[in-house]
N, C-alpha and C positions, 0 to 999 in steps of 0.2 A: 717527966712528961713535958712535952712541948705543947704550946697552945697557939694556934693561929687565931688572930682577932681581926675580923673584917668589920669596919665601921663605916656607916654612911654610904653604903652601896645604894645608889638611887637611880631610878629609871622610871619610865611610864609603863603601865600595864593595865589590862582590863581585869578588875577584881571587885567583887561586890554583888549584892542581890538587888539593889535599887536600879530602876530603869536607866537613869542617867549614868550609872556606873558600868552598865553593860554596853553603852554606846561609845563612850569616850575614855581613852586610857587616862588614868590618874597617876600622880606621883606615888611611888612606893619606895620605902627606905628599909633596907635589911641590915641587921646587926647579927653577926655570927661568930661564935667561938667554937673551935674544934681542938680537942685535946687528943694527942696521939704520942706513941713512942717512936722515936726517930732512929732509923738506921740509914745508911747511904743509899740503899736500894728501896727504902720504904718511907718516903716522905709525902707530904700533901702539898700540892701546888696551889697556892692561894689565888693566883691569876685564873687558873682553870676553875677553881671553886666559884669565883665571881661570875665567870662566864656561864657555868652550869646553873647557878641560881637565877641569873637574869633570863637566860634562854627558857628555862622551865616555866618561870612565871609568865613570860610574854607569850609562850606557845599555848599554855593550858587554859588561860582565861578563867580562873577560879571564881566560884560564887562566894565561898567562905574562906576566911583566913585560916581556919582550922584545916580545911582540905589542902590548902597550899602548904602549910607547915608539914603535914603528914607526908605529902608527896615529895617535898624538898628533902626531908629526912631520908626517904627511900633512895632518892637519886644520889645523895651524898654517900650513903652507906654502900651502895652498889659500886660507885666509882672508887671509893676509898674505904675498903673493909677494915683498915687498921684504926679507924676512929674509935676512941674510947670514951669520949665525952662530947656532947653536942648541945649548944645553946643557940637557938635560932629565933630571932624576933623579926616580925614584919610590922611596919608602921605605915599608916595612911595619914600623912601629916596635914592634908587639906580637907579631910572629910567632915570635920567638926569646926565650928567657928572659933571656939575658945580652948581647944584641946587637940592633942594628937592621939589618935586611936591606934593601939598596938596589941599584938597577941604574940605569945612566946611559947616555945616548947624547950624543955631541958631534960636530957637523959644521959645516963652513964651506961656504957656497954661492956 
């Protein structure tokens, strides 16, 4: 099995339930691992994966990280049905003064 690892994919997006989070985009950082079996006609494009993750996050303006993770999982599985393993983590590095808040989902298919 091959594994794509995307680290430190960062951009600004509207995400959160607090009033100020709904008004101004904040920095979001994504970590993603995708396991799949490779054939010449069946590979996963890591650049397209990054574009999908960013576009989905910026378009949907999620309230909860949980909702974003579930939706991103669906988007990736629709685009790349050959995914066998997925680890997806979203971090909000500036939301707390002394810590980085993150949430992750991990599944085997």
